[in-house]
N, C-alpha and C positions, 0 to 999 in steps of 0.2 A: 561121146563126141564133144568136144571143147573147142571155143573160139578165144582166140586172142584179143584181148584188148588192153590198150595202152591205159595206166592210171597212175595219177599222183596222190599219194598218200599228204596231205598237208598237217592232218592231224596225228595225233601221238598213241593212236590205237593201231592195232593191225587190219590189214587190209578185209573188206569183208571175205568171210569166208562161208561154205557150205557146212551147215552142221551137222548133216549125214549124209551117209554116201550118194542118198537119192533123194536131196533136198532140192528143190526147185530153184528156191530163192538163197539170197547172200544175203546175211545180218549186217545192217546198217548200226554203226554207232554213234552217238553223240559225241561233238567235239566242241565241248564249251570250256570257257576259262570258269564261269560261274554256273551251280544249278538254276533251273528256270522253273519256277511253280505256276503249273498251271490250274487255276481255280477252275469249279464246274461251269461250263458252256464257254471257257477260253481258248484260244488256239494260240499257236507261236511258230515262227519258222525256225526251226533247228537245225543248225550246222553239222555235217558230218565229216569234212575235211577231205572228201574224197572227189577227185575228178576224173573224168573218164574221157575216151575217144574212141567212140563206139565205129565198128565198121558200118559203111553203108549200109543200109537195107536191115538194119537193128535198132531196135529202141530198148532201153531199159524202163521197166515198171516199177515204180515205188509203191508198194504194198503195205499195209498194216501188218501187227504180229499178232495172231489171235489170242494169245496168251493175255498181251495188253489190253483187248478190246474185250476180253470175256471178263478178266480178273479187276480190269480198273475202268473201263469204258474208255480208254485212250486209242484214238484210232488216226489214221491220215485223213486229213480231210477231204483232198481231192483225188482220192483211191480210184482208180490207180493213177499214178502221176506218171508223165510220158517225159522220159529224158530223151531227147532227139540225139540222132548221130552228129550234128553238128554242135552240139553245145558243149561249152567247154569248162562250167563254173562249178563250183561246188554245188554236189547236190545236197540241196537245204530239203528238209521234211517238214510238211505241216501238219504237226501234230493238233489236235482238238479233244478236250477231255469233256467227255459226254456223262462220266460218273458224278457221284452224288459228294465227293468230297475233293479236296486239291491232291493234286497228283505232281512229284518233284522227280523232274528228268535231270539226272545225275552226268557229269562227263562219263563217258564211256558205256551209258545204258544201250543195251541192242533198242532202237525206237521203229524201226523199220525192216523191210525186206526189197531188194532189187531180182525181179525174174527178168532176163535177156529174153526178146521174142522178134521174131523176122515179122517184116511187114513188107506191103507194097503200095506203090504209089496208084494212084488212081488215075485214068484217062478217059474223062466225061465223053461219053456219047448221046447227045440229045436226041431223045425220040420222040413221036406225039405220044405213043401208046407202049404199056408194058405189056409183056406176055403174061396171061391169065393162072391162076393158079387155084387150088383148093381153097386155101385162106383167103386170097383177095387181100382187100384192104383192112380185113378184120385185125385187131390189136389190142392192147389192154386189156386183157382179160377174155379175150374173143376163144380162146382154145379151152377155157375152162379149168375148174382146179383138181379134176379126178381123172 
């Protein structure tokens, strides 16, 4: 099943695409006039040149690429970042270098991936008490690690 999404490609690279037939994420590429060097601990907003018009009830989640994270310590800082259905600007990716050495982002580098997801908006129903469960208000490790 596929969802039609209107897209503008203001960059000079191909549209985001799936690397394999069963991939969940579409790769995003950096659209840069000059390379960006991320020193250890540094972050930068990297443009992609891609603009979307998502259907109502859909979001695009910006997620890290596992190879960049594992091999270089470079990841998406606000992962997953949310692109709302009513946003029409450039998909910018906030990259951060958690590695020990500088990392250079080149024009055309695959820097992140987007995954489309359905969502529902909340209609609050204020109550005085919540229904009981076995877990109750136990959180932050209350279920153990084994």
